[in-house]
C-alpha positions, 0 to 999 in steps of 0.5 A: 504456114498451112494448118499441117505445118503447125506443131502438135502440142502434147502437154501444157502444164504448170510446174514449179510456179511457171508454164511448161509447154511441150510440142513435137520436135520441129525441123523446119524454117519456123522452128526457131521462132516457135521455140523462142516464143515458147521460151519467152512465154515460159519466162514471163509466166514466172513473173505473172500472177497465175490467178489475176495476171498482174506482175507476181513473184514465185514463192510458196510453202511446199507448192511453188506458185507465182502470185501477186501480193493481193492474191497471195494474201487472199489465198493465205486467208482462204487456206488458213487452218483455224486454231482450236479454241482452248477449253 
């Protein structure tokens, strides 16, 4: 495959805790292989911590993320809103 044969990537993003990878439509002999590779990567992304790459699970409160247990605990600790002290 020459450089001109590669698909043009027009968007890569995280959505609902998983990878989304968008390319121009393909009509050639390798199209199925490329779409299968993208599909496999998207499936793996919903089982891979988006912070450290360890095995993870999807979850969240309003914003879905895929995180391993240690990264989830760390993130919850870092984003915790302090409770006002009673006077």
